[in-house]
BATORDO-20946 format. One line per 3 residues: number of its first residue (from 1); their letters; for each residue y, z, x negated of N, C-alpha, C. Coordinates in steps of 0.05 Angstrom, whole numbers, plus 5000, padded with zeros to 4 digits. Example, Ala and Ser with C-alpha at 12.3 -4.5 7.8 and 13.67 -1.06 7.14 Angstrom:
% residues 2
1) as) 4886:5156:4736:4910:5156:4754:4934:5156:4736 ~ 4955:5142:4743:4979:5143:4727:5001:5157:4742
***
This chain:
% residues 52
1) mlf) 2033:2951:3812:2047:2935:3814:2038:2915:3788 ~ 2030:2923:3772:2027:2911:3744:2006:2895:3744 ~ 1986:2904:3759:1960:2888:3771:1963:2860:3786
4) lva) 1985:2866:3801:2000:2834:3823:2003:2818:3802 ~ 2023:2825:3787:2038:2813:3762:2008:2804:3746 ~ 1997:2812:3737:1976:2806:3716:1953:2784:3737
7) all) 1946:2787:3760:1935:2764:3783:1942:2759:3782 ~ 1974:2741:3785:1984:2723:3787:2007:2701:3768 ~ 1991:2714:3738:1998:2709:3705:1969:2691:3712
10) mlg) 1953:2707:3713:1925:2690:3710:1918:2668:3729 ~ 1931:2666:3753:1936:2653:3773:1934:2615:3771 ~ 1971:2626:3762:1991:2603:3742:1976:2596:3716
13) vlv) 1964:2610:3699:1941:2597:3673:1925:2577:3685 ~ 1913:2585:3702:1887:2577:3716:1888:2556:3729 ~ 1907:2553:3750:1927:2529:3761:1927:2508:3743
16) gaa) 1937:2516:3723:1954:2494:3692:1922:2485:3690 ~ 1904:2504:3680:1879:2498:3671:1861:2479:3690 ~ 1862:2487:3715:1838:2476:3736:1847:2443:3732
19) vhl) 1855:2427:3716:1860:2402:3716:1839:2387:3701 ~ 1838:2407:3681:1814:2407:3658:1791:2419:3656 ~ 1778:2431:3680:1759:2453:3686:1736:2437:3713
22) plp) 1722:2436:3701:1709:2426:3739:1707:2442:3759 ~ 1710:2435:3776:1714:2439:3803:1703:2468:3810 ~ 1674:2469:3807:1663:2502:3807:1674:2515:3796
25) vtl) 1682:2520:3770:1696:2543:3748:1722:2550:3771 ~ 1734:2530:3767:1753:2526:3786:1752:2553:3813 ~ 1732:2539:3826:1730:2551:3857:1724:2582:3849
28) vaa) 1698:2593:3826:1688:2607:3826:1723:2627:3817 ~ 1738:2615:3791:1761:2641:3792:1770:2644:3805 ~ 1782:2617:3829:1798:2627:3850:1783:2646:3869
31) avi) 1768:2641:3871:1753:2667:3888:1762:2698:3874 ~ 1750:2699:3856:1761:2726:3843:1787:2743:3835 ~ 1800:2716:3828:1833:2723:3833:1829:2735:3860
34) ggw) 1826:2720:3888:1834:2725:3905:1821:2759:3916 ~ 1804:2752:3912:1782:2774:3910:1798:2810:3905 ~ 1816:2804:3875:1818:2816:3865:1847:2823:3881
37) llv) 1864:2805:3883:1892:2809:3905:1887:2815:3928 ~ 1860:2808:3945:1850:2834:3967:1853:2866:3961 ~ 1835:2860:3947:1830:2894:3941:1859:2909:3927
40) fgv) 1874:2894:3914:1900:2910:3911:1909:2912:3931 ~ 1919:2899:3952:1927:2899:3973:1929:2911:4000 ~ 1898:2913:4005:1888:2938:4011:1890:2970:4001
43) rer) 1882:2963:3979:1894:2996:3971:1926:3009:3968 ~ 1941:2985:3968:1968:2990:3975:1974:3001:3997 ~ 1959:2978:4015:1959:2991:4048:1947:3027:4056
46) igh) 1929:3030:4041:1915:3057:4049:1936:3071:4031 ~ 1941:3078:4005:1970:3082:3997:1992:3093:4006 ~ 2000:3069:4019:2021:3081:4028:2020:3089:4055
49) sgn) 1991:3075:4068:1996:3094:4097:1991:3123:4092 ~ 1980:3133:4073:1970:3166:4070:2003:3177:4075 ~ 2023:3173:4055:2044:3179:4051:2071:3185:4075
52) h) 2070:3179:4091:2073:3179:4120:2079:3206:4129
***
């Protein structure tokens, strides 16, 4: 859960800074954060499905 909070916090900071960053840098950062969230979601789903 802490990773999710950190990812969302980083996303908020980057969205605020996106005005000052070039578009390619913003897109790369968004892709990295999106990948991080995707991995987190998959790990959570796998972890919860094993506990049933």
